C-alpha positions as CSV (number, residue, x, y, z in Angstrom):
1,X,14.6,-7.0,44.7
2,X,12.0,-9.0,42.9
3,X,10.4,-8.0,39.6
4,X,7.0,-7.2,41.2
5,X,8.6,-4.8,43.7
6,X,10.7,-3.2,41.0
7,X,7.6,-2.8,38.8
8,X,5.8,-1.0,41.6
9,X,8.7,1.3,42.4
10,X,9.3,2.1,38.7
11,X,5.6,3.0,38.3
12,X,5.9,5.3,41.3
13,X,9.1,6.9,40.1
14,X,7.7,7.6,36.6
15,X,4.6,9.2,38.1
16,X,6.7,11.4,40.3
17,X,9.0,12.5,37.5
18,X,6.1,13.3,35.2
19,X,4.5,15.3,38.0
20,X,7.7,17.3,38.5
21,X,8.1,17.8,34.7
22,X,4.5,19.2,34.7
23,X,5.3,21.6,37.6
24,X,8.5,22.8,36.0
25,X,7.7,23.0,32.3
26,X,4.0,23.8,32.3
27,X,3.3,25.6,35.6
28,X,6.8,27.1,36.0
29,X,6.5,26.2,39.7
30,X,9.1,23.5,40.6
31,X,8.4,21.6,43.8
32,X,11.8,19.9,44.2
33,X,15.5,20.9,43.7
34,X,17.4,19.8,40.6
35,X,19.4,17.5,42.9
36,X,16.2,15.7,44.1
37,X,14.9,15.5,40.5
38,X,18.2,14.0,39.3
39,X,18.1,11.5,42.1
40,X,14.7,10.3,41.0
41,X,15.8,10.0,37.4
42,X,19.0,8.2,38.4
43,X,17.1,5.7,40.6
44,X,14.7,5.0,37.7
45,X,17.6,4.5,35.2
46,X,19.3,2.0,37.5
47,X,16.1,0.0,38.1
48,X,15.4,-0.1,34.3
49,X,19.0,-1.3,33.7
50,X,18.5,-4.0,36.3
51,X,15.1,-5.0,34.9
52,X,15.2,-4.1,31.1
53,X,12.0,-6.0,30.5
54,X,10.1,-3.2,32.4
55,X,11.4,-0.4,30.1
56,X,8.5,1.2,28.2
57,X,8.5,3.7,25.3
58,X,6.8,6.4,27.5
59,X,9.4,6.1,30.3
60,X,11.1,9.5,31.1
61,X,14.4,7.7,30.6
62,X,13.6,7.0,26.9
63,X,13.5,10.5,25.5
64,X,16.8,10.3,23.6
65,X,17.3,7.3,21.4
66,X,20.8,6.2,20.3
67,X,22.0,5.7,16.7
68,X,21.5,7.7,13.5
69,X,18.5,7.5,11.3
70,X,18.9,7.0,7.5
71,X,16.0,9.4,6.8
72,X,12.5,10.4,7.8
73,X,9.5,8.5,6.5
74,X,6.3,10.4,5.4
75,X,3.2,10.2,7.6
76,X,-0.4,11.4,6.8
77,X,-2.1,13.7,9.2
78,X,-5.5,12.4,10.3
79,X,-6.9,15.9,9.9
80,X,-5.3,18.4,7.5
81,X,-3.0,21.0,9.0
82,X,-4.1,24.2,7.3
83,X,-2.0,27.4,7.1
84,X,-3.3,30.7,8.2
85,X,-4.2,33.7,6.1
86,X,-2.4,36.9,7.1
87,X,-3.7,40.4,7.8
88,X,-1.3,43.4,8.1
89,X,-3.4,46.2,9.6
90,X,-6.3,46.7,12.0
91,X,-8.7,47.6,9.1
92,X,-7.8,44.3,7.4
93,X,-8.3,42.5,10.8
94,X,-11.7,44.3,11.1
95,X,-12.6,43.1,7.5
96,X,-11.8,39.5,8.5
97,X,-14.0,39.8,11.6
98,X,-16.9,41.1,9.5
99,X,-16.6,38.1,7.2
100,X,-16.8,35.9,10.2
101,X,-20.0,37.7,11.3
102,X,-21.5,37.2,7.9
103,X,-20.9,33.4,8.2
104,X,-22.9,33.3,11.5
105,X,-26.3,34.4,12.7
106,X,-26.5,38.2,13.2
107,X,-27.4,38.0,16.9
108,X,-24.6,35.5,17.8
109,X,-21.9,36.6,20.2
110,X,-18.4,35.9,19.0
111,X,-15.4,35.4,21.4
112,X,-11.9,35.4,20.1
113,X,-9.0,33.3,21.5
114,X,-5.7,35.2,20.8
115,X,-2.1,34.2,21.2
116,X,1.3,35.5,20.3
117,X,2.4,34.0,16.9
118,X,5.7,32.3,17.6
119,X,8.1,32.3,14.7
120,X,8.9,28.5,14.8
121,X,8.0,25.3,13.1
122,X,4.6,23.6,13.3
123,X,4.4,20.1,14.6
124,X,1.7,17.5,15.1
125,X,1.7,15.2,18.1
126,X,-0.5,12.1,18.0
127,X,-1.4,10.5,21.4
128,X,-3.1,7.1,21.5
129,X,-4.6,6.1,24.9
130,X,-2.5,8.9,26.4
131,X,0.9,7.8,24.9
132,X,2.8,9.8,22.3
133,X,3.0,7.5,19.3
134,X,3.8,9.8,16.3
135,X,5.2,13.3,16.0
136,X,5.5,15.0,12.6
137,X,6.2,18.2,10.8
138,X,3.4,20.1,9.0
139,X,4.8,19.3,5.6
140,X,2.3,20.2,2.9
141,X,-0.6,20.1,5.3
142,X,-1.7,16.6,4.4
143,X,1.5,14.7,4.9
144,X,4.6,15.5,7.0
145,X,7.9,14.0,8.0
146,X,7.9,11.6,10.9
147,X,10.2,13.2,13.5
148,X,9.0,11.4,16.5
149,X,12.4,10.5,17.8
150,X,13.4,14.2,17.8
151,X,10.2,15.5,19.2
152,X,10.6,13.1,22.1
153,X,13.8,14.9,23.1
154,X,11.9,18.1,23.9
155,X,11.2,18.2,27.6
156,X,8.0,20.3,27.1
157,X,6.5,17.4,25.0
158,X,5.1,14.8,27.5
159,X,5.6,11.2,26.5
160,X,2.4,10.4,28.3
161,X,-0.6,12.7,28.9
162,X,-1.2,13.6,32.6
163,X,-4.7,12.0,32.7
164,X,-6.3,8.9,34.1
165,X,-8.8,8.9,31.3
166,X,-7.1,10.2,28.2
167,X,-8.8,10.3,24.8
168,X,-8.4,7.1,22.7
169,X,-6.8,9.3,20.1
170,X,-5.9,13.0,19.9
171,X,-3.8,15.1,17.5
172,X,-2.3,18.1,19.2
173,X,-0.7,20.8,17.0
174,X,1.8,23.3,18.3
175,X,5.0,25.3,17.6
176,X,8.5,24.0,18.1
177,X,10.8,27.0,18.7
178,X,14.2,28.0,20.0
179,X,14.5,30.8,22.6
180,X,16.6,33.8,21.7
181,X,19.2,33.2,24.4
182,X,19.6,29.6,23.4
183,X,19.7,30.6,19.7
184,X,22.5,33.1,20.4
185,X,24.4,30.5,22.4
186,X,24.1,27.9,19.7
187,X,25.4,30.4,17.1
188,X,28.3,31.3,19.4
189,X,29.3,27.6,19.6
190,X,28.9,27.2,15.8
191,X,31.1,30.2,15.2
192,X,33.7,28.8,17.6
193,X,33.7,25.6,15.5
194,X,33.9,27.5,12.2
195,X,30.4,26.3,11.2
196,X,27.9,28.2,9.2
197,X,25.7,30.3,11.5
198,X,21.9,30.0,11.6
199,X,20.2,33.0,10.1
200,X,17.5,33.2,12.8
201,X,15.9,31.1,15.6
202,X,13.2,29.7,13.2
203,X,15.8,28.2,10.9
204,X,17.7,26.9,13.9
205,X,14.6,25.2,15.3
206,X,13.7,23.8,11.9
207,X,17.1,22.4,11.2
208,X,17.4,21.0,14.7
209,X,14.1,19.1,14.5
210,X,15.1,17.5,11.2
211,X,18.5,16.2,12.2
212,X,19.0,12.5,11.7
213,X,20.9,12.2,15.0
214,X,18.4,12.7,17.9
215,X,21.4,13.1,20.3
216,X,22.3,16.3,18.6
217,X,18.7,17.5,18.7
218,X,18.5,16.8,22.4
219,X,21.3,19.3,23.0
220,X,19.7,22.1,21.1
221,X,17.2,23.1,23.8
222,X,14.1,23.2,21.6
223,X,10.8,24.1,23.2
224,X,7.1,23.6,22.4
225,X,3.8,25.4,22.9
226,X,0.5,23.5,22.1
227,X,-2.0,25.7,20.2
228,X,-4.4,23.7,18.1
229,X,-6.6,20.6,18.0
230,X,-6.6,18.1,15.2
231,X,-8.4,14.8,15.1
232,X,-9.9,13.6,18.4
233,X,-11.7,10.5,19.5
234,X,-12.9,10.0,23.0
235,X,-13.1,13.7,24.1
236,X,-15.5,16.6,23.5
237,X,-14.5,20.2,23.7
238,X,-17.0,23.1,23.3
239,X,-14.4,25.8,22.7
240,X,-10.8,26.4,21.8
241,X,-10.2,27.8,25.2
242,X,-11.6,24.7,26.9
243,X,-9.2,22.6,24.7
244,X,-6.2,24.7,25.7
245,X,-7.1,24.5,29.4
246,X,-7.5,20.7,29.1
247,X,-4.1,20.4,27.4
248,X,-2.4,22.3,30.2
249,X,-3.9,19.9,32.7
250,X,-2.7,17.0,30.6
251,X,0.9,18.2,30.8
252,X,1.4,20.2,27.7
253,X,2.9,23.8,27.7
254,X,0.3,26.3,26.7
255,X,1.4,29.9,26.2
256,X,0.6,31.8,29.4
257,X,0.2,35.0,27.4
258,X,-2.9,33.7,25.6
259,X,-6.1,35.6,26.2
260,X,-9.8,35.2,25.7
261,X,-11.3,38.3,24.2
262,X,-15.0,39.2,24.4
263,X,-14.9,41.6,21.4
264,X,-12.8,42.9,18.6
265,X,-11.6,46.0,20.6
266,X,-10.0,43.7,23.1
267,X,-8.3,41.9,20.2
268,X,-6.9,45.2,18.9
269,X,-5.5,46.1,22.4
270,X,-3.8,42.6,22.6
271,X,-2.2,43.1,19.2
272,X,-1.0,46.6,20.0
273,X,0.4,45.5,23.4
274,X,2.5,42.7,22.0
275,X,3.6,44.8,19.0
276,X,5.2,47.2,21.5
277,X,6.4,44.7,24.2
278,X,7.4,41.6,22.2
279,X,11.1,42.2,23.0
280,X,10.3,41.3,26.6
281,X,9.6,37.7,25.6
282,X,12.4,35.2,25.5
283,X,11.4,34.0,22.0
284,X,10.6,35.6,18.7
285,X,7.0,36.4,17.7
286,X,6.0,37.9,14.4
287,X,2.3,38.6,15.1
288,X,-0.8,37.5,16.8
289,X,-3.1,34.5,15.9
290,X,-6.8,35.3,16.3
291,X,-9.3,32.4,16.4
292,X,-13.0,32.2,16.9
293,X,-13.3,30.5,20.2
294,X,-16.5,28.4,19.8
295,X,-15.7,25.1,18.0
296,X,-19.3,24.9,16.8
297,X,-18.9,28.3,15.1
298,X,-15.6,27.1,13.7
299,X,-17.3,24.1,12.1
300,X,-20.0,26.4,10.6
301,X,-17.5,28.8,9.2
302,X,-15.4,26.0,7.7
303,X,-12.3,26.5,5.6
304,X,-11.0,27.1,2.1
305,X,-8.6,24.6,0.5
306,X,-5.7,26.3,2.3
307,X,-6.9,28.2,5.3
308,X,-9.6,28.2,8.0
309,X,-12.1,31.0,7.8
310,X,-12.4,31.1,11.6
311,X,-8.7,32.1,12.2
312,X,-6.2,34.6,10.9
313,X,-2.7,35.9,11.7
314,X,-2.2,39.6,12.4
315,X,1.4,40.2,11.3
316,X,3.5,42.9,12.9
317,X,5.2,45.3,10.6
318,X,8.9,44.7,10.6
319,X,11.2,47.6,11.3
320,X,12.7,48.2,7.9
321,X,15.1,50.8,6.5
322,X,16.6,51.4,3.0
323,X,20.3,51.9,2.3
324,X,22.9,51.3,-0.4
325,X,25.0,48.2,-0.8
326,X,28.5,49.6,-1.4
327,X,30.3,46.2,-1.8
328,X,30.2,42.5,-1.0
329,X,33.2,41.4,1.0
330,X,34.2,37.8,1.3
331,X,35.6,36.6,4.6
332,X,37.3,33.3,5.4
333,X,36.4,31.4,8.6
334,X,38.6,29.2,10.8
335,X,37.5,26.1,9.0
336,X,37.6,27.7,5.6
337,X,34.0,28.6,5.2
338,X,33.7,31.5,2.7
339,X,31.0,34.0,3.8
340,X,29.8,37.0,1.8
341,X,29.2,40.1,3.9
342,X,27.3,43.2,2.8
343,X,29.2,46.5,3.2
344,X,26.5,49.1,3.6
345,X,26.2,52.8,3.8
346,X,25.6,53.4,7.5
347,X,21.9,53.4,8.5
348,X,20.1,53.4,11.8
349,X,17.6,50.6,12.4
350,X,15.9,50.0,15.7
351,X,18.2,52.4,17.4
352,X,21.4,50.7,16.1
353,X,23.7,52.0,13.4
354,X,24.3,49.2,10.9
355,X,27.2,49.1,8.4
356,X,27.5,45.4,7.8
357,X,25.1,42.5,7.3
358,X,25.8,38.9,6.6
359,X,24.5,37.5,3.3
360,X,25.0,34.0,4.8
361,X,26.0,32.3,1.5
362,X,26.2,32.8,-2.2
363,X,22.9,31.1,-2.8
364,X,21.3,33.9,-0.8
365,X,22.8,36.5,-3.1
366,X,21.4,34.7,-6.1
367,X,18.0,34.3,-4.5
368,X,17.8,38.1,-3.7
369,X,19.2,39.1,-7.1
370,X,21.5,41.6,-5.4
371,X,24.0,43.7,-7.4
372,X,26.7,45.9,-6.0
373,X,25.4,49.5,-5.8
374,X,21.8,48.4,-5.3
375,X,19.4,50.1,-2.9
376,X,18.4,47.3,-0.4
377,X,15.8,47.0,2.3
378,X,17.2,46.0,5.6
379,X,15.5,44.8,8.7
380,X,16.6,43.5,12.1
381,X,15.2,40.0,12.2
382,X,13.6,39.6,15.6
383,X,15.1,43.1,16.3
384,X,18.5,41.4,16.6
385,X,20.2,40.3,13.4
386,X,20.6,42.8,10.5
387,X,19.3,41.1,7.4
388,X,18.8,42.2,3.8
389,X,15.3,41.1,2.7
390,X,15.0,42.5,-0.8
391,X,16.4,44.8,-3.5
392,X,14.7,48.0,-4.6
393,X,15.2,47.2,-8.3
394,X,12.8,50.0,-9.4
395,X,15.5,52.6,-8.6
396,X,18.4,50.9,-10.4
397,X,20.4,53.3,-12.6
398,X,22.1,50.7,-14.7
399,X,25.5,51.3,-13.1
400,X,25.0,48.4,-10.6
401,X,27.5,45.5,-10.9
402,X,26.7,41.8,-10.8
403,X,28.6,40.0,-8.1
404,X,30.4,37.0,-9.3
405,X,31.1,34.1,-6.9
406,X,34.9,34.0,-6.5
407,X,36.6,30.8,-7.7
408,X,39.6,31.4,-5.5
409,X,40.1,32.1,-1.8
410,X,40.7,35.9,-1.2
411,X,43.4,35.1,1.3
412,X,45.5,32.4,-0.4
413,X,44.1,32.1,-4.0
414,X,43.4,28.4,-3.5
415,X,40.3,26.9,-5.1
416,X,37.0,27.2,-3.2
417,X,34.5,24.4,-3.5
418,X,31.3,22.9,-2.1
419,X,32.3,19.8,-0.3
420,X,28.9,18.3,-0.9
421,X,26.3,19.3,-3.5
422,X,23.6,19.7,-0.9
423,X,25.7,22.1,1.2
424,X,25.3,25.8,0.7
425,X,28.7,26.7,2.1
426,X,31.8,27.1,-0.1
427,X,35.2,26.3,1.6
428,X,38.8,27.1,0.9
429,X,40.5,23.7,0.2
430,X,43.9,24.9,1.5
431,X,44.1,23.9,5.2
432,X,47.1,26.3,5.7
433,X,45.4,29.3,4.1
434,X,46.8,32.5,5.9
435,X,43.2,33.6,6.8
436,X,42.4,30.2,8.2
437,X,45.8,30.0,9.9
438,X,45.4,33.4,11.6
439,X,42.0,32.4,13.1
440,X,43.1,28.8,13.6
441,X,46.4,29.6,15.4
442,X,44.6,32.2,17.6
443,X,42.2,29.4,18.5
444,X,45.0,26.9,19.0
445,X,46.7,29.3,21.4
446,X,43.5,30.2,23.2
447,X,42.7,29.5,26.9
448,X,40.4,26.6,26.0
449,X,43.1,24.9,23.9
450,X,46.9,25.1,24.4
451,X,46.6,28.3,26.6
452,X,49.7,30.0,25.3
453,X,49.7,33.3,27.2
454,X,50.7,36.3,25.1
455,X,50.1,34.7,21.7
456,X,47.1,36.8,20.6
457,X,45.7,37.9,17.3
458,X,48.1,40.7,16.7
459,X,51.2,38.6,17.3
460,X,49.7,35.7,15.3
461,X,49.2,38.1,12.4
462,X,52.8,39.2,12.5
463,X,54.1,35.7,12.6
464,X,52.1,34.7,9.6
465,X,52.9,37.9,7.6
466,X,56.6,37.4,8.2
467,X,56.2,33.6,7.3
468,X,57.7,32.6,10.7
469,X,54.8,30.1,11.1
470,X,53.1,28.1,8.3
471,X,51.4,25.6,10.6
472,X,50.6,25.2,14.3
473,X,53.7,23.2,15.0
474,X,56.0,26.0,13.8
475,X,55.2,27.9,17.1
476,X,57.3,25.3,19.0
477,X,60.3,26.0,16.8
478,X,60.4,29.8,17.2
479,X,63.7,31.4,18.4
480,X,64.2,34.5,20.5
481,X,66.0,36.3,17.7
482,X,63.0,35.8,15.4
483,X,60.6,37.2,18.1
484,X,62.8,40.3,18.6
485,X,62.2,41.3,15.0
486,X,58.5,41.6,15.7
487,X,56.8,44.9,16.5
488,X,56.9,45.9,20.2
489,X,59.0,42.8,21.2
490,X,61.9,43.2,23.6
491,X,63.9,40.7,25.7
492,X,61.4,40.2,28.5
493,X,58.4,39.9,26.2
494,X,60.1,37.4,24.0
495,X,61.3,35.3,27.0
496,X,57.8,35.3,28.5
497,X,56.2,34.1,25.2
498,X,58.8,31.3,24.7
499,X,58.2,30.2,28.3
500,X,54.5,30.1,27.7
501,X,55.0,28.1,24.5
502,X,57.2,25.6,26.4
503,X,54.6,25.2,29.2
504,X,51.9,24.5,26.6
505,X,53.7,21.3,25.5
506,X,52.3,19.4,28.5
507,X,48.6,20.3,28.1
508,X,46.2,17.4,28.2
509,X,45.5,15.6,24.9
510,X,41.9,16.8,24.7
511,X,43.1,20.4,24.6
512,X,45.4,19.6,21.7
513,X,42.6,17.8,19.8
514,X,40.3,20.8,20.3
515,X,43.1,23.2,19.4
516,X,43.6,21.5,16.0
517,X,40.3,23.1,14.9
518,X,38.8,19.9,13.4
519,X,35.4,20.7,12.0
520,X,32.5,19.7,14.3
521,X,34.9,18.7,17.1
522,X,34.2,20.8,20.1
523,X,35.6,20.7,23.7
524,X,33.3,17.9,24.8
525,X,34.0,15.7,21.7
526,X,37.7,16.3,22.1
527,X,37.5,15.1,25.7
528,X,35.5,12.0,24.8
529,X,38.1,11.1,22.1
530,X,41.0,11.6,24.4
531,X,39.5,9.5,27.2
532,X,38.4,6.8,24.8
533,X,41.5,6.4,22.6
534,X,44.3,7.9,24.8
535,X,46.6,8.8,21.9
536,X,46.5,11.2,18.9
537,X,48.4,8.6,16.8
538,X,45.6,6.1,17.5
539,X,42.9,8.6,16.7
540,X,44.6,9.5,13.4
541,X,44.5,5.8,12.3
542,X,40.9,5.2,13.2
543,X,38.4,4.2,10.5
544,X,35.0,6.0,10.3
545,X,33.3,2.7,11.6
546,X,35.5,2.8,14.7
547,X,34.4,6.3,15.5
548,X,30.7,5.7,14.7
549,X,30.8,3.0,17.5
550,X,31.4,5.7,20.1
551,X,28.0,6.8,21.4
552,X,29.0,10.5,21.8
553,X,30.5,10.7,18.3
554,X,27.9,11.3,15.5
555,X,28.5,10.9,11.8
556,X,29.4,14.5,11.3
557,X,32.3,14.3,13.8
558,X,33.5,10.9,12.5
559,X,33.5,12.1,8.9
560,X,35.4,15.2,9.8
561,X,38.0,13.3,11.8
562,X,38.8,10.8,9.1
563,X,38.9,13.5,6.4
564,X,41.2,15.6,8.6
565,X,43.7,13.0,9.5
566,X,44.1,11.6,6.0
567,X,45.5,14.9,4.7
568,X,49.3,14.8,4.1
569,X,49.9,18.3,5.7
570,X,48.1,17.0,8.8
571,X,50.3,14.0,9.0
572,X,53.4,16.2,8.7
573,X,51.9,18.5,11.4
574,X,51.5,15.7,13.9
575,X,55.0,14.5,13.2
576,X,56.4,18.0,13.9
577,X,54.4,18.3,17.1
578,X,55.8,15.0,18.4
579,X,59.3,16.0,17.5
580,X,58.9,19.3,19.3
581,X,57.9,17.4,22.5
582,X,54.2,18.3,22.5
583,X,52.2,15.8,24.5
584,X,50.0,13.7,22.2
585,X,48.9,11.0,24.8
586,X,46.4,11.0,27.6
587,X,47.9,10.7,31.1
588,X,46.4,7.5,32.3
589,X,47.6,7.9,35.9
590,X,44.6,8.1,38.2
591,X,42.1,7.4,35.4
592,X,40.7,4.4,37.3
593,X,39.8,6.6,40.2
594,X,37.3,9.2,39.0
595,X,35.5,10.7,42.1
596,X,33.7,13.3,40.0
597,X,32.4,10.9,37.3
598,X,29.2,12.3,35.8
599,X,29.3,15.5,37.9
600,X,29.0,19.0,36.4
601,X,31.0,21.8,38.1
602,X,31.1,25.5,37.8
603,X,33.9,27.8,39.2
604,X,33.4,31.3,40.4
605,X,35.7,33.9,42.1
606,X,39.4,33.8,42.6
607,X,41.0,30.5,43.6
608,X,43.9,30.6,46.0
609,X,46.1,27.6,45.0
610,X,44.9,26.9,41.4
611,X,44.2,28.9,38.3
612,X,40.8,28.5,36.7
613,X,42.2,26.4,33.9
614,X,44.1,24.1,36.3
615,X,41.0,23.6,38.4
616,X,39.0,22.7,35.3
617,X,41.6,20.3,34.1
618,X,41.7,18.5,37.4
619,X,37.9,18.3,37.4
620,X,38.0,16.7,33.9
621,X,40.7,14.2,35.0
622,X,38.5,13.2,37.9
623,X,35.7,12.5,35.5
624,X,33.8,15.8,36.0
625,X,32.5,18.2,33.4
626,X,33.4,21.9,33.9
627,X,30.7,24.3,32.7
628,X,30.7,28.1,32.2
629,X,27.2,28.8,33.7
630,X,25.1,27.6,36.6
631,X,22.0,25.7,35.7
632,X,19.6,23.1,37.1
633,X,22.1,20.4,35.9
634,X,25.0,21.8,38.0
635,X,26.2,19.5,40.8
636,X,28.7,21.8,42.5
637,X,29.6,25.4,42.4
638,X,33.3,25.9,43.5
639,X,33.4,29.3,45.1
640,X,36.6,31.3,45.5
641,X,37.2,34.8,46.7
642,X,34.7,37.5,45.6
643,X,32.3,35.1,43.8
644,X,30.1,36.7,41.2
645,X,26.5,36.3,40.1
646,X,26.9,32.6,39.7
647,X,26.9,32.3,43.5
648,X,23.5,33.9,43.7
649,X,22.2,31.7,40.9
650,X,23.4,28.6,42.7
651,X,21.7,29.6,45.9
652,X,18.5,30.2,43.9
653,X,18.6,26.8,42.2
654,X,19.7,24.9,45.3
655,X,23.1,23.9,43.8
656,X,25.6,22.7,46.4
657,X,28.3,25.3,47.0
658,X,31.8,24.1,48.0
659,X,35.1,25.8,48.7
660,X,38.4,25.3,46.9
661,X,39.6,23.2,49.8
662,X,36.6,21.0,49.6
663,X,37.1,20.6,45.8
664,X,40.7,19.6,46.3
665,X,39.7,17.2,49.0
666,X,37.4,15.4,46.6
667,X,40.3,14.7,44.3
668,X,42.3,12.8,46.9
């Protein structure tokens, strides 16, 4: 193919992909199946690889950039990003509306544009001649951080406006947020990895947008709603509603719940409606933004140094209760993170009895000024997470006790430290701490790792208490007579566990790597490392620079790996695993033939000839990526007997459904 023909096809493909992005993300009305969309994207990628001179910054293939940034530079907003004043009741909202009226002619009609106030992070998108050139955070209102590379990863942010005649320049303000379901999934993954949990979706969105590695941001499922106009050159809007309508036509997501109200009573009804029904939304809102619709009226009303006079935020009252803090308990996570937990007198909040609430970290205790015995105000953030928001210090009796940050781990008495000054988390420095070992060995024996059937939490706890295991490798040296001394163990149970331990020695290398519980190293990273380096010995000797050269491995993973493998106890652990006969190499047989390379598979129902774990391992060896849920990115659903809801979801999304026999046939 000649370059002229390639150029024409690339142009056509980009237009098609942008159109389908618009249908999916803005209209919520997809016109093609995920398979057809992926085919268009794959064809575009291949053409651009063949003709790299034709790659442009606004191509749909260029959303995620490789490499890690050293930091974010500061950019100045062309028009100041003001914050909103808040009102907390309908009388206060009415007072604001009366001040608006005083700033206008007595006989002027005033319309109000109202929208749910998303609890996210404000961002500013600058488009020049229709192309996204700069994306930044709000910052102090005058300057923000240039996070263009991260904003480009958000599928709801178009890289090029959907217009043949775009403005020469336009600043579009909006909210970056993380949906509740995606937030919960992210925290589940972080908990699995022993990482500090995000307190709420807003913190998660903010932290994700400011990551130095855009590849990680791309995996965080951030979303975006456009809501305000900044500087504009080459377009003229008469009203805020007209601006929002134009933005939707240009390919930006605009909240479909927005409404144009003719009078203040309609505004009150809108606020009351969403105060009652906000839990139905898939994202958190903490109020309603009310704006004067006419842009001419906005100009006449003007702004103070901090806030526009033509807009305000009606904030919903949070569901709060008061209870007593009985104690602060310190827990130890799988990777040694020390987390303070509030032990509370039981109290009902939003229909749920709450006895515990996370305090996140010791800095939070200091910020709140909490003492043991205090009366504290508790709320369910987003009606989901119990959170202490303040202390009622006016009722202190003087008997309250100051909480002192422990210097030693509550489980093993080892020193606890901050690894880096900028971190908020304290960690136990002893990698073989009993509390870490209990959680770590349970993880090591779990189905996703070495899959040692019968080695659950209760047995792990007994093994550690009786000092039969001090590290993961000790499991492979257990004797039957030792197991028979454990509670509820008899001959058959001991034999079954020893057989399960023996079987686990042949698990694939990636399962062992994941089972070791290395900070930041999840299932996917473990698989990449196993496929790339083929041997645990080789991985253990790698320098950080070697790991940084692997595209899928970011600085957090490479730093964790090098820190982990340089520890003397870890070196002894690997030696013991090898001597016990545990597989530490990747089976290279058949690696050259990978019929499922790049394919995502989901399994449902009972398989006849394979266990679920065996099927997933075979898929990985063939280059595939097993997933737990059906999505638009799924290539195949392998359906066994009595398939569940995944089957219906696959039908709905147009995912190809295959039998176990077809799956096995693909591997031959």
